[in-house]
DRENLO-193763 format. One line per 3 residues: their letters; for each residue x, y, z of C-alpha. Coordinates in nm, 4 decimals. Layout:
A = X/Y/Z | ...
% end
This chain:
MET = -0.8358/-0.9518/0.2494 | -0.7788/-0.6773/0.5000 | -0.8681/-0.3172/0.5323
AAT = -0.7056/-0.0113/0.6571 | -0.8653/0.3245/0.7035 | -0.7264/0.6050/0.4907
PAT = -0.8260/0.9966/0.4955 | -1.1069/0.9420/0.2462 | -1.2106/0.5668/0.2458
ALT = -1.1077/0.1969/0.3135 | -0.8141/0.0204/0.1237 | -0.8251/-0.3349/0.0730
FRD = -0.4793/-0.5028/0.0715 | -0.4230/-0.8282/-0.0943 | -0.1257/-1.0237/-0.2616
ATG = -0.1246/-0.9881/-0.6402 | -0.2153/-1.3092/-0.8527 | -0.1075/-1.3596/-1.2364
ADV = -0.4702/-1.2262/-1.3139 | -0.3631/-0.8949/-1.1925 | -0.0330/-0.8622/-1.4313
DTL = -0.1952/-0.6222/-1.7095 | -0.3783/-0.4100/-1.4504 | -0.0759/-0.3531/-1.2430
VAL = 0.1585/-0.2944/-1.5344 | -0.0612/-0.0289/-1.6430 | -0.0753/0.1020/-1.3157
IES = 0.3219/0.1418/-1.2671 | 0.3570/0.2681/-1.6186 | 0.0850/0.5302/-1.5380
AYR = 0.2633/0.6525/-1.2290 | 0.6044/0.6882/-1.3539 | 0.6116/0.7295/-1.7450
GDA = 0.4594/0.9440/-2.0232 | 0.2119/1.2163/-2.0216 | -0.0288/1.0394/-1.8027
SRA = 0.2205/1.0276/-1.5125 | 0.2547/1.3920/-1.5060 | -0.0944/1.3987/-1.3332
GWT = 0.0728/1.2961/-1.0066 | 0.4219/1.4012/-0.8631 | 0.5927/1.0642/-0.8813
TEA = 0.6519/1.1076/-1.2615 | 0.9978/0.9960/-1.4032 | 0.9147/1.1285/-1.7557
DIL = 1.1646/1.4079/-1.7366 | 1.4590/1.1651/-1.6509 | 1.3364/0.8263/-1.8257
DGQ = 1.1775/0.7465/-2.1424 | 1.0379/0.3820/-2.2285 | 0.9048/0.1278/-2.0002
RTD = 0.9178/0.1242/-1.6193 | 0.8433/-0.2490/-1.6027 | 0.6581/-0.5169/-1.8114
PEG = 0.4487/-0.8247/-1.7693 | 0.7277/-1.0657/-1.7131 | 0.8893/-0.8622/-1.4579
VLA = 0.5714/-0.8170/-1.2731 | 0.4818/-1.1923/-1.2931 | 0.8351/-1.2765/-1.1699
VIE = 0.7822/-1.0729/-0.8458 | 0.4334/-1.2363/-0.7945 | 0.5779/-1.5878/-0.8667
SPD = 0.9109/-1.5492/-0.6250 | 0.8844/-1.7500/-0.3136 | 1.0680/-1.4763/-0.1270
SRL = 0.8483/-1.1647/-0.2796 | 0.4828/-1.0676/-0.2933 | 0.3431/-0.7737/-0.4734
LTV = 0.0891/-0.6181/-0.2333 | -0.1960/-0.4814/-0.4406 | -0.4165/-0.2154/-0.2948
ERD = -0.7943/-0.1513/-0.4033 | -1.0389/0.1059/-0.3156 | -1.4016/0.0486/-0.4044
GRV = -1.2991/-0.2450/-0.5851 | -1.0559/-0.0815/-0.8113 | -0.6700/-0.1419/-0.7875
VAC = -0.5329/0.2163/-0.7121 | -0.1847/0.0991/-0.5777 | 0.0872/-0.1568/-0.5197
CQL = 0.4257/-0.2293/-0.3878 | 0.6645/-0.5184/-0.3797 | 0.7800/-0.6412/-0.0571
EHR = 1.0764/-0.9116/-0.0793 | 1.2396/-1.0956/0.2258 | 1.6210/-1.0744/0.2123
GAY = 1.7423/-1.2216/0.5413 | 1.7537/-0.9668/0.8020 | 1.5660/-0.7072/0.6294
AYF = 1.2820/-0.6510/0.3577 | 1.3165/-0.4727/0.0380 | 1.0421/-0.2176/-0.0644
GMF = 0.9955/-0.1664/-0.4440 | 0.7674/-0.1326/-0.7354 | 0.5580/0.1314/-0.5345
AVS = 0.2892/0.2926/-0.7383 | -0.0171/0.5020/-0.6671 | -0.2615/0.5966/-0.9315
PAL = -0.1547/0.9640/-1.0455 | -0.5282/1.0947/-0.9818 | -0.4878/0.9738/-0.6287
QGA = -0.1399/1.1061/-0.5357 | -0.1169/1.3660/-0.2766 | -0.4413/1.2427/-0.0903
GLG = -0.2361/1.0326/0.2022 | -0.2718/0.6984/0.0217 | 0.1123/0.6670/-0.0003
KAI = 0.1465/0.6955/0.3781 | -0.1303/0.4338/0.4533 | 0.0189/0.1883/0.2215
IAE = 0.3674/0.2331/0.3183 | 0.2830/0.2015/0.6794 | 0.0855/-0.1186/0.6006
AER = 0.3667/-0.2758/0.4041 | 0.6140/-0.1959/0.7002 | 0.3535/-0.3523/0.9419
RVR = 0.3339/-0.6690/0.7331 | 0.7321/-0.7439/0.6952 | 0.7776/-0.7035/1.0620
EIW = 0.4611/-0.9494/1.1120 | 0.5379/-1.1944/0.8560 | 0.8898/-1.2257/0.8231
GVE = 1.0130/-1.0505/1.1517 | 1.2382/-0.8264/1.0076 | 1.3764/-0.5086/1.1766
EMH = 1.4635/-0.2967/0.8670 | 1.2998/-0.1922/0.5336 | 1.5605/-0.1072/0.2393
MTV = 1.4852/0.0460/-0.0887 | 1.6521/0.2229/-0.3820 | 1.5612/0.5453/-0.5251
ISV = 1.7081/0.7074/-0.8263 | 1.9498/0.9509/-0.6458 | 1.8132/1.2829/-0.8460
REE = 1.4590/1.2397/-0.7418 | 1.5130/1.4727/-0.4504 | 1.1358/1.5353/-0.3878
LIA = 1.0696/1.1692/-0.3539 | 1.3563/1.0851/-0.1139 | 1.2477/1.4008/0.0875
WYE = 0.8875/1.2155/0.1098 | 1.0548/0.8866/0.2204 | 1.2663/1.0884/0.4774
RRG = 0.9688/1.2373/0.6490 | 0.8377/0.8631/0.6433 | 1.1610/0.7890/0.8684
YRR = 1.4047/0.6572/0.5787 | 1.7559/0.7713/0.6170 | 1.9870/0.8177/0.3073
TGR = 2.2853/0.5909/0.3437 | 2.5031/0.7485/0.0639 | 2.5467/0.3994/-0.0799
TSP = 2.4892/0.3920/-0.4465 | 2.4591/0.1367/-0.7264 | 2.4794/0.2177/-1.0900
FPY = 2.1727/0.2671/-1.3268 | 2.1515/-0.0052/-1.5765 | 2.2162/0.2013/-1.8643
GDE = 2.1753/0.0133/-2.2175 | 1.8907/-0.2419/-2.0342 | 1.5781/-0.0711/-2.1738
RFG = 1.3862/-0.3164/-1.9430 | 1.4299/-0.0255/-1.6787 | 1.3844/0.2858/-1.9230
VPL = 1.5802/0.4822/-2.1785 | 1.7697/0.7372/-1.9662 | 1.7558/1.0885/-2.0794
RDD = 2.0412/1.1922/-1.8368 | 2.3898/1.0569/-1.8001 | 2.3936/1.1085/-1.4192
LRF = 2.1531/0.8303/-1.2836 | 2.2092/0.5856/-1.0025 | 2.0230/0.4534/-0.7313
ELL = 2.0707/0.5420/-0.3619 | 1.9866/0.3045/-0.0719 | 1.7410/0.4240/0.1828
VKE = 1.7000/0.2288/0.5039 | 1.4525/0.2503/0.7836 | 1.4684/0.0805/1.1027
LG = 1.1456/-0.0795/1.1860 | 1.1757/-0.1367/1.5666
% end
């Protein structure tokens, strides 16, 4: 395990294991769906209902040989996570969740910086890619302040596949954001 300083306290980073699945599903759901997610600013509750992920999806990321689910603890409690997936010349960043009660305190900045450091060091990649729902302007602006750029390249939202939620709008799509890690 490694630690990194944050404005308030130390964070511990480690790869998730199967024993973490239920905790991580609860964290991800709390950051994006339902009334609990409204405590933070990353909620998707106004655009999507239903689930954000499920135990099978989280376990698949943990068990994939090209992926890892970075788990972040503070004071022995899981407070955040993110998926890092090696895709050849770049890494994909996804499944990013910070406990709603801790959002806005600088944890997200520290976590994304650590994720970028790890993919450069472990896989030697020069770019990080992610997809964000294009109507999430505030979230996209946050990533832009971290050096990510909008590409204008979009992919369709999986309407009809409730594993990804139940859309409350008919204009959802994913936009690719890219950062050169240099």
